[in-house]
C-alpha positions in Angstrom: -24.7 70.0 -86.4 -24.3 73.5 -86.3 -25.2 75.4 -89.6 -23.0 78.9 -90.8 -23.7 81.9 -90.1 -26.7 83.4 -92.8 -24.5 85.8 -93.9 -21.7 84.2 -94.8 -23.1 80.5 -95.9 -25.5 83.4 -98.5 -22.6 85.1 -99.4 -23.9 88.2 -98.2 -23.2 91.1 -99.9 -22.4 93.4 -97.4 -19.6 91.4 -96.1 -18.5 90.9 -99.0 -18.2 94.9 -99.9 -17.2 94.7 -95.6 -13.9 92.6 -96.2 -13.3 94.2 -99.3 -13.3 97.6 -98.3 -11.0 96.7 -95.0 -8.7 94.9 -97.5 -8.3 98.1 -100.2 -8.3 100.1 -97.2 -5.5 98.0 -95.5 -3.5 98.0 -98.8 -3.8 101.8 -99.6 -2.8 102.8 -96.6 0.3 99.9 -96.1 1.4 100.2 -100.0 -0.5 102.5 -102.3 -0.1 105.8 -99.9 3.6 105.2 -99.2 4.2 104.8 -103.1 2.3 107.9 -104.3 4.2 109.9 -102.1 7.3 108.8 -103.1 6.0 109.1 -106.7 5.1 112.3 -106.0 7.9 114.2 -105.0 9.8 112.6 -107.5 7.9 114.2 -110.0 7.4 117.2 -108.4 9.8 119.2 -111.0 8.9 116.9 -113.4 12.2 115.1 -115.1 14.6 117.2 -113.8 15.2 115.0 -109.7 16.0 111.8 -112.2 18.1 114.4 -114.6 19.9 115.6 -111.5 20.4 112.4 -109.6 21.4 110.0 -112.6 24.6 113.0 -112.7 25.9 112.4 -108.9 28.4 110.3 -109.9 27.8 108.8 -106.0 23.8 108.2 -107.1 25.0 106.0 -110.3 27.9 104.0 -108.6 25.3 103.1 -106.1 23.0 101.7 -108.6 25.6 99.6 -110.3 26.7 98.2 -107.3 23.3 97.5 -106.3 22.6 95.6 -109.2 25.8 93.9 -109.2 25.1 92.6 -106.5 21.9 91.5 -106.4 22.1 90.0 -109.3 25.2 87.5 -107.9 23.0 86.6 -105.0 20.1 85.9 -106.8 21.5 83.6 -109.6 23.5 81.9 -106.0 20.5 81.7 -104.5 18.7 80.2 -107.5 21.4 77.4 -108.0 21.8 76.9 -104.3 17.3 76.9 -103.8 16.7 74.2 -107.0 19.2 72.0 -105.1 18.2 72.3 -101.8 14.4 71.7 -102.7 15.4 68.7 -104.7 17.2 67.4 -101.8 14.0 68.5 -99.2 11.4 66.8 -101.3 13.3 63.6 -103.4 15.1 62.1 -100.3 15.0 61.0 -96.4 17.5 61.7 -94.2 18.3 62.6 -90.5 17.5 66.7 -89.4 15.5 67.0 -92.5 12.8 68.9 -90.5 15.8 70.8 -88.6 16.9 72.0 -92.0 13.5 73.0 -93.8 13.5 75.3 -90.2 17.1 76.7 -90.4 16.0 78.2 -94.0 13.0 79.9 -92.8 15.2 81.1 -90.4 16.1 84.3 -92.8 12.8 85.3 -92.3 12.2 86.1 -88.5 16.1 86.9 -87.9 16.8 90.8 -88.1 19.4 91.7 -91.5 20.8 94.1 -88.9 21.9 90.9 -87.0 22.8 88.9 -89.9 24.9 92.1 -90.6 26.6 91.9 -87.1 27.3 88.3 -86.8 29.2 88.0 -90.8 31.2 91.4 -89.3 32.2 89.1 -86.2 33.2 86.0 -88.3 34.8 87.5 -91.2 36.4 90.7 -90.2 39.8 90.9 -90.9 41.0 92.2 -87.8 39.3 89.5 -85.2 37.5 87.7 -87.1 37.6 84.1 -86.8 38.4 83.9 -90.7 38.4 87.1 -91.7 42.7 87.7 -90.8 43.1 84.3 -92.9 40.9 85.3 -95.8 42.8 88.8 -96.1 45.6 87.0 -95.8 45.4 84.9 -99.1 44.2 88.7 -100.9 40.7 88.3 -100.4 38.5 90.9 -97.9 34.6 90.0 -97.2 33.6 92.5 -95.0 33.9 95.9 -96.1 34.1 95.0 -100.0 31.8 93.4 -102.1 31.6 89.4 -101.0 30.2 90.8 -97.7 27.8 92.2 -99.1 26.6 89.4 -101.5 27.1 87.1 -98.9 24.5 89.2 -96.9 21.9 89.1 -99.2 22.4 85.3 -100.1 21.2 84.8 -96.3 18.4 87.6 -96.7 17.1 85.5 -99.8 17.5 82.5 -98.8 14.1 80.9 -98.6 12.6 82.9 -101.2 13.2 80.0 -104.3 13.2 77.0 -102.5 9.5 77.8 -100.3 8.6 78.7 -104.3 9.6 75.1 -105.8 9.2 72.4 -102.9 5.3 72.9 -103.0 5.7 72.5 -106.8 7.6 69.8 -107.1 5.4 67.9 -104.0 2.5 68.5 -106.5 4.7 67.0 -109.3 5.7 63.8 -107.5 8.8 61.9 -109.6 6.6 59.2 -111.5 7.2 61.2 -114.5 11.1 61.2 -113.0 11.3 56.9 -112.0 10.0 56.6 -115.8 12.9 59.1 -117.1 15.9 56.7 -115.3 13.9 53.5 -115.9 14.4 54.1 -120.0 18.6 54.8 -119.5 17.8 58.3 -118.7 20.6 59.9 -116.4 20.6 62.0 -113.4 20.9 65.2 -115.3 18.8 64.8 -119.0 15.9 63.5 -115.9 16.4 67.0 -114.7 16.5 68.9 -117.6 14.0 66.9 -119.5 11.9 66.2 -116.7 11.7 68.2 -113.4 12.8 71.4 -115.0 10.1 72.4 -117.1 7.9 71.6 -114.2 9.1 73.9 -111.8 9.8 76.3 -114.3 7.4 78.8 -113.1 7.6 78.0 -109.4 11.5 79.1 -110.2 10.9 82.3 -112.2 8.4 83.6 -109.6 10.9 83.0 -106.7 13.8 84.1 -109.1 11.9 87.6 -109.6 10.8 87.3 -105.9 14.7 87.4 -104.7 15.5 90.3 -107.1 12.7 92.4 -105.8 14.0 91.7 -102.5 17.8 91.6 -102.6 17.4 95.6 -104.3 15.5 96.8 -101.1 17.8 95.1 -98.9 19.5 97.9 -96.0 20.0 96.1 -93.0 22.4 93.4 -93.5 24.3 95.2 -96.1 24.2 98.6 -94.5 26.5 96.9 -91.6 29.1 94.6 -93.7 29.5 97.4 -96.9 31.0 100.1 -94.8 29.2 102.1 -96.9 32.1 104.8 -98.9 30.9 107.1 -101.0 31.4 105.7 -104.7 32.7 102.2 -103.3 30.6 100.6 -101.3 27.4 102.6 -100.7 24.8 100.3 -102.1 21.6 102.0 -103.7 19.6 102.2 -100.3 21.6 103.4 -98.1 22.2 106.1 -100.6 18.9 107.3 -100.1 19.3 107.1 -96.0 22.1 109.2 -96.9 20.6 112.2 -98.8 17.5 112.1 -96.6 19.3 112.3 -93.8 21.9 115.4 -95.7 18.5 117.1 -96.8 19.2 115.9 -100.5 15.2 114.9 -100.4 14.3 115.1 -104.5 17.7 113.1 -104.8 16.4 110.7 -102.7 12.9 109.8 -103.8 14.2 109.5 -106.9 16.9 106.8 -106.2 13.8 105.2 -104.1 11.9 105.2 -107.0 14.0 103.5 -109.4 14.4 101.1 -106.8 11.0 100.2 -106.7 10.3 101.0 -110.2 12.6 97.5 -110.9 10.8 95.3 -108.9 7.4 96.2 -109.8 8.7 95.9 -113.2 10.1 92.5 -113.0 6.6 91.6 -111.4 4.9 92.7 -114.4 7.2 91.4 -116.8 6.8 88.3 -115.5 3.1 88.3 -115.0 2.3 89.4 -118.6 5.3 86.2 -120.0 3.3 83.5 -117.8 1.0 81.6 -120.1 -2.5 82.0 -119.2 -3.9 78.8 -117.5 -6.6 77.0 -119.9 -10.0 77.5 -118.1 
């Protein structure tokens, strides 16, 4: 049998430090440096940039709209994601592999393409379903429903890919025992399944929320981008930057980053530590 490299097999300090430096350098260039640049320019004049941004009605409306769209999409994705995870793990049916592949489709398709597809299907003038829906009083494109649909598509896999491995690891022995003792499906899910997957669900929700807050491409296509009406925060950042209002753009971008990071920090602090 071929013997492994002595440097790797013996845990050479040189190799460890080289790998650490590579990883740290990669993270600095990709994450830390751009984020620090935004923070630096946001607080170049203290809290003045934040105060000025929050005094702009368009900024306040865009932040509220972004929060509404993100929370609505995350709640929809939570229900769908848990249900789809149970379907993929606990049941066997024809087309199961194809369905699993389709769930990962948002990770490989450009969000702009998703937005265009929604416009072609739900546009009120020439879409497949748009004219009929608008006749019923429901406007999808250039309105909040379209933004929610686009965001739901983008965050689709995040809850599912967190929950499925945990369900597979848990198995179904306890669930079968609960059913044999007379528990119905809802009681089994609430008392057996949900406690076992709760932290996977929490992480999936947090990742979905962070992704939803930062969505740009798909939402920009379907939103209409009317200031004070259908303009989300990410699109407003682009508009402000292009209009040479960099201070406001940096401030709004910082608020979005801060909200996403805060979610991750809170979950990390609340999660119980594993026993040694």
